[in-house]
C-alpha positions in Angstrom: 100.8 -93.0 -82.1 98.1 -92.7 -79.6 95.7 -89.9 -80.1 94.2 -88.3 -77.0 90.8 -86.6 -77.2 90.9 -83.1 -75.9 88.2 -80.5 -75.2 87.7 -77.1 -76.7 90.3 -75.4 -74.5 92.9 -78.0 -75.3 92.5 -79.9 -72.0 90.4 -83.0 -71.2 86.9 -83.0 -72.9 84.2 -81.3 -71.0 81.1 -83.3 -69.8 79.1 -81.6 -72.6 81.6 -82.6 -75.2 81.7 -86.2 -74.0 77.9 -86.3 -73.9 77.6 -84.9 -77.4 80.1 -87.5 -78.7 78.0 -90.2 -77.0 74.8 -88.9 -78.6 73.3 -87.8 -75.3 71.0 -84.8 -75.5 72.6 -81.8 -73.8 71.5 -78.4 -72.8 71.7 -76.4 -76.1 71.0 -72.9 -74.9 70.7 -70.7 -71.8 69.0 -67.4 -72.3 68.2 -64.8 -69.7 65.1 -62.6 -69.5 64.8 -59.5 -67.4 61.6 -58.3 -65.7 59.6 -55.8 -67.9 56.8 -53.5 -67.0 54.3 -55.8 -68.7 55.3 -58.6 -66.3 54.0 -56.6 -63.3 50.8 -55.6 -65.2 50.2 -59.2 -66.2 50.6 -60.4 -62.6 48.2 -57.7 -61.3 45.6 -58.6 -63.9 45.7 -62.2 -62.8 45.6 -61.4 -59.1 49.2 -62.6 -58.4 51.4 -60.8 -56.0 55.1 -60.7 -55.3 58.0 -62.4 -57.1 56.0 -65.5 -57.9 53.5 -63.5 -59.9 56.3 -61.7 -61.8 58.1 -65.0 -62.6 54.8 -66.6 -63.7 54.3 -63.6 -66.0 57.9 -64.1 -67.4 57.2 -67.7 -68.1 54.0 -66.8 -69.9 55.9 -64.2 -71.9 58.5 -66.8 -72.9 55.7 -69.1 -74.1 54.1 -66.4 -76.1 57.4 -65.5 -77.8 58.9 -69.0 -78.2 56.2 -71.7 -78.1 54.2 -70.7 -81.2 56.1 -72.9 -83.6 54.1 -75.5 -85.5 54.8 -78.6 -83.5 53.5 -80.9 -86.2 56.2 -79.6 -88.6 58.9 -80.9 -86.3 57.5 -84.5 -85.9 60.2 -86.0 -88.1 61.3 -89.4 -86.9 64.6 -89.9 -85.1 67.7 -90.3 -87.3 68.2 -93.7 -88.7 71.9 -93.4 -87.9 71.3 -93.0 -84.2 71.4 -96.1 -82.0 69.6 -94.5 -79.2 66.6 -92.2 -79.3 65.6 -90.0 -76.3 62.0 -89.0 -75.8 60.7 -86.9 -72.9 57.2 -86.3 -71.7 56.5 -83.3 -69.4 54.4 -84.3 -66.4 51.4 -82.3 -65.2 51.6 -80.6 -61.8 50.5 -82.9 -59.0 47.4 -82.1 -57.0 49.6 -81.4 -54.0 51.6 -79.0 -56.0 48.5 -77.2 -57.2 47.2 -77.0 -53.6 50.5 -75.4 -52.6 50.0 -72.8 -55.4 53.0 -74.1 -57.3 53.3 -73.2 -61.0 54.6 -74.8 -64.1 58.3 -73.9 -64.9 58.7 -76.0 -68.0 57.7 -75.2 -71.6 57.9 -77.1 -74.9 59.1 -74.5 -77.4 59.3 -77.2 -80.2 58.5 -80.8 -80.7 62.2 -81.6 -80.0 63.0 -79.3 -77.0 62.1 -78.7 -73.4 62.9 -75.4 -71.6 63.3 -75.2 -67.8 62.6 -71.7 -66.5 64.8 -70.8 -63.5 63.8 -67.6 -61.6 66.8 -65.8 -60.1 67.8 -62.6 -58.4 70.9 -61.1 -60.0 73.7 -59.5 -58.0 72.2 -56.1 -58.5 69.0 -57.5 -56.9 67.1 -57.3 -60.2 64.9 -60.3 -61.0 65.8 -62.3 -64.0 64.8 -65.7 -65.4 67.3 -68.1 -67.0 65.8 -70.4 -69.6 67.7 -73.7 -70.0 66.7 -75.5 -73.2 67.4 -79.1 -73.7 67.0 -81.0 -77.0 65.6 -84.5 -77.5 64.6 -86.7 -80.4 61.0 -85.8 -79.4 59.3 -84.0 -76.6 55.7 -84.5 -75.5 53.3 -82.3 -73.6 51.7 -83.4 -70.4 48.4 -84.1 -72.3 50.1 -86.8 -74.4 48.7 -90.2 -73.9 50.6 -93.5 -73.6 49.0 -94.5 -76.9 50.5 -91.4 -78.6 53.9 -92.1 -77.1 53.8 -95.7 -78.3 52.7 -94.7 -81.8 55.5 -92.1 -82.2 58.3 -93.7 -80.2 57.9 -97.5 -80.3 55.6 -98.6 -83.0 57.5 -100.3 -85.8 
């Protein structure tokens, strides 16, 4: 008979399950960081005030703890079995964003991942930051040139 695909809970497949079957990169992890004393001290040392300063500090702490992996070690090519490869390049902040004192909320913890940092205020009014990590066949920093992308993603 007919077989019906079901999700983890026995019902219809979730969006993530459908995307995983289709080979689409999906969010692989959400982690939550709480404000620590060092975040306040870092913000003060850098002349940053208020919640923005604390969240900037939390992003820097995430990068110190998670972005020290050897990116070159992960530069393996996309799987030969995959029909579609997904590459992402992080863009730099625009001049208008820099003038508005915006800050970078994305990190590249590995050569195959991108993390989006989402500052939040919890129900108990404590400040937390959720880190949404997405995986790709390859991720490039904002400094990557078009020539580098071509060499690694398109060159035969």
